[in-house]
C-alpha positions as CSV (number, residue, x, y, z in Angstrom):
1,M,112.9,72.3,106.1
2,T,109.3,71.9,106.7
3,E,107.8,68.5,107.5
4,S,105.1,67.0,105.4
5,L,101.5,67.0,106.5
6,S,101.5,63.2,107.1
7,D,104.5,63.5,109.4
8,L,102.9,66.3,111.4
9,L,99.7,64.3,111.7
10,R,101.5,61.1,112.7
11,R,103.5,63.0,115.4
12,G,100.3,64.6,116.7
13,A,98.5,61.3,116.8
14,D,101.5,59.7,118.7
15,S,101.4,62.4,121.3
16,V,97.8,61.9,122.2
17,A,97.2,59.8,125.2
18,V,95.2,56.6,124.8
19,P,91.7,57.0,126.4
20,R,91.1,54.8,129.4
21,L,87.6,53.4,129.4
22,D,86.1,52.1,132.6
23,L,83.6,49.6,131.4
24,G,82.0,49.2,134.9
25,E,81.4,53.0,135.2
26,V,79.9,53.0,131.7
27,V,77.5,50.2,132.6
28,A,76.6,51.9,135.9
29,E,75.8,55.2,134.2
30,A,73.6,53.3,131.7
31,D,71.7,51.7,134.5
32,R,71.2,55.0,136.2
33,R,69.9,56.6,133.0
34,R,67.6,53.7,132.4
35,R,66.2,53.9,135.9
36,R,65.6,57.6,135.6
37,R,63.8,57.1,132.3
38,R,61.6,54.4,133.8
39,Y,60.7,56.7,136.7
40,L,59.9,59.5,134.3
41,V,57.7,57.3,132.2
42,A,55.9,55.9,135.2
43,G,55.3,59.4,136.6
44,T,54.0,60.7,133.3
45,A,51.7,57.7,132.9
46,A,50.4,58.2,136.5
47,A,49.8,61.9,135.9
48,A,47.9,61.2,132.6
49,V,45.7,58.6,134.3
50,S,45.0,60.9,137.2
51,A,44.0,63.7,134.8
52,I,41.7,61.4,132.8
53,V,40.0,60.1,136.0
54,A,39.6,63.7,137.4
55,G,38.2,64.8,134.1
56,S,35.8,61.9,133.9
57,V,34.6,62.5,137.5
58,L,34.1,66.2,136.7
59,V,32.1,65.5,133.5
60,A,30.0,62.9,135.3
61,A,29.2,65.2,138.2
62,T,28.3,68.0,135.8
63,S,26.2,65.9,133.5
64,S,24.2,64.3,136.4
65,R,23.3,67.7,137.7
66,T,22.0,69.0,134.3
67,Q,20.0,65.9,133.4
68,D,17.9,65.6,136.5
69,P,14.2,66.1,135.7
70,P,12.6,69.3,137.0
71,P,10.6,68.9,140.2
72,A,7.0,68.0,139.6
73,G,4.5,70.7,140.5
74,P,0.7,70.2,140.8
75,P,-0.9,69.0,137.6
76,S,-2.4,71.7,135.5
77,I,-6.1,71.4,134.6
78,S,-7.2,72.6,131.3
79,K,-10.8,72.8,130.3
80,T,-12.0,72.7,126.8
81,L,-15.2,74.5,126.1
82,G,-17.4,72.7,123.8
């Protein structure tokens, strides 16, 4: 005779080994991931700040060159006839 589905499931569940959980290893892995994430965030923030500073310096250097007044030449004399 065939077994019922519930008997098959029960026998299959009984044959599965109980998972062993090493809590210390889980906590250590969480600490490693947290540390990596912090390094990544710090590196990204440093790169963003560096890009902003470099862009600001570049814009300031470019705008200071374009806003200088032209060199003064000799004054022009215009005579009005009257």
